[in-house]
N, C-alpha and C positions, 0 to 999 in steps of 0.2 A: 725325444725326451724334452719336457718342458723346462723352462727356466725356474730356478729356485726363487721363491717369493719370501721376502722378509717383512712384508707389511700386509696389513689388512685394511681394505677400504671400507669404512662403515656404510658407504653407499651400496656396496654389494651385499650387505646384510639385510637391509630392508629396501625393497624396490617394487615398482609397480608393473604388473603384467597387463599387457594390452590384449584383450580377447575380442576386440571389436572388428578385426579384419573381416572382409567379405570376399566371397569368390567372384568370378567374372560375371555372374548373374546378379550380384548384389546381395546374396544371401550370406548371413553370418556363418563363418566357418565353425564356430563353437557356440551355437545358440543356447546351450545349457549353462553357459558361464556368464557371469556379469561382464559388462563391457570393460571395466577396470577392476583389478584385484591386487591388494597388497600381498607381497610374498615376504616371508621371514625365513632366512637361511640359518637354521639352528646350529649347524656345524661351524659356520663362520663366526657366529655369535660366541660359541664356546671358545674358539681360538682367541677372539678379541678379549674375552673376559680372562682367559688364562694369562695372556701377555701383560694384562694390567693388574695381575695379582688379586683379582676379585674372587676367582675360584682356583682350586688346586686339585690335584689327583693324589689319591692314597689307596691303600688296600682297605679291606673291611676288618682289619686286625682286632678292632674293638668289639666285634660281634662274637662274643664268647660261645654262644650256643650253635653257631654255624659250623659246618665241616671245615677242615683245614683248607681244602681246595676252594670252597666258596669264600673263605676269608681272604684268599689271595686275589680275588676278583677286584677290579678297579672301582673305586668310589669317586664320585664327583662331588666336591664339597665347597661351600661358600665360607670364606674366612670371616669369623666374627670374634676374633681374639679381643678380650677386654671390653666387649660391648655390654655384656650382661654382668660381668664380675671381673675384678682386677686380678692379674696374674693368672689368667685362665686361658690356656690354649684351647680354643673353642671353634667349632665349625658346625655348619648345618648341611646335611646331605641334600643334594638336589637331583631330581630326575631330569631326563632330557625334556620331558613335556613342560617342566617348570622354567626352562632356560629363557624362554621369551619374556616371561613376567619379570625375572631378575634383570635381564638385559634392559628392558624399558625403564625400570626404576633406576638402575645404575646410570643409564645414559642421561636421565633427567637430573641426577645428582651424583656425579662421580665420587664425591667425597664420602657421602653417607648412604648411597643407594644400596650397597650390600647390607649394611646394618639395618636399613629400613625393611628390606626384603626378609631378613632373618627375624625381625621383630614381628612381621606379619605371620611368618611360618610358626613361630613359637607362641604367638599371641601374648607377647611380653614387652613391656617397656624397657629401655636400656637402664643401666645403673645411673644414679644421679649425676655424677660428673660428666658422663657422656651425654645425657639428656641436656644438661646445661650448655655444652659445647654445640650440640645440634641446634638448640634454640638460638644461640648467639650467631650461628651461621645462617639463620633464616628459616629453619624447618619449623613449621607450625605443628609441634608435637601434640598439643591438646586436640586439635582437629584430627590429626592422624590417629591418635589413640581412640578417639570416638568412632571414626570411620571404620577402623579395623577391630574394634572391641578388644583392645589390648589390656592385659592384666598389669597390675603393679609389678615392678621388678621384684623378683623373688628375694634376692639377697638384701636389697634395701628394706623391703617390707618386713621380712622376717627379722632383720636386725633391729628395726624400730620396735617391733612387737616384743622382742626380748628386752630391749632397753626399757620400754614402758613397764614391763612386768618385773624389772630388776633381776632378770635371770641371766646366768652365764652358762656357757657350754659345760655340760657335766652335772649341772644342778638337777635335783630330782624332778622339778616341774618343766624342764627343757622340752621333753617330748610332748607334754600336754600343750604347751604354748605353740610348739611347731605344728601339731596336729590341728589345733584351733585355727591357726593362721592359714593352713592349707584349706580347711573347710570354708572359712570366711572369704577367701579370695579366689575361689574357683581353680585351685591348683590340684585337686584330687585327680589322680591318674598321671599327672605330669611332674609331681613333686620330686620323685626319685631322680629324674633327669636334672632338674634344677639344682637339687642339693649336691649332686655329684659334679656339677659344672660341665656337663656334656658327656659325650660318649668317650 
C-alpha cells in the first residue's frame, strides 16, 4: 500500500518525455515520436485546481430536462461567482478536454485566471467593478477582449441601455429595449443564460 499524499507537485503536472533513447545499435527506440515531448497530466491538474478552489464538483441538478439518474452524475465546474453579476452564485461547466487550457491560464494568473477562462468560454467581459479590479492588477483587458472577441457584459450593457431609454423593469417598453440590446450586441441565443445569471 502506498503512502497517502497530501500535496501535489506542479512539476508532476507538466513534464518532458524523452523519446530520444537508442538501442545498442544506435537506432532510436521510438522513431515515430519527437525527441522531446511535453506531457500534461490532466488528472493531477484537476486535483491541483480543486485544492485551490478554482473548480468544484456538483451534480447536474440544474439540467431540468435530463433524467433523474443523469442529473445525479458529477459535474466539474469553474467558480465564477460575482464575475459577471453581483450576488450571483455562478459557475461554468468544464469538460476534461478543457482542463489544460484552464490550468495554463490559472497558472499564469492565479488571482484572475479562472475568471479569464470563463470570460473566454462565455465570450463576455466581466461586470464593471471586476473589470476595474483586473485592470488595476495589471490585466490588459482591452487586448484580451480584442483577442477573444468578448462581448460587452450583459448586465452592465443592458442596464445602461435601460437607463438611456429611461425604462424601468415592468415598463411597457422593457422587453423592446431588451430585445434590441440582444440584437445589437450579439447576444442572440445566449441571452436567456445571461438574464438568468447562469444555470
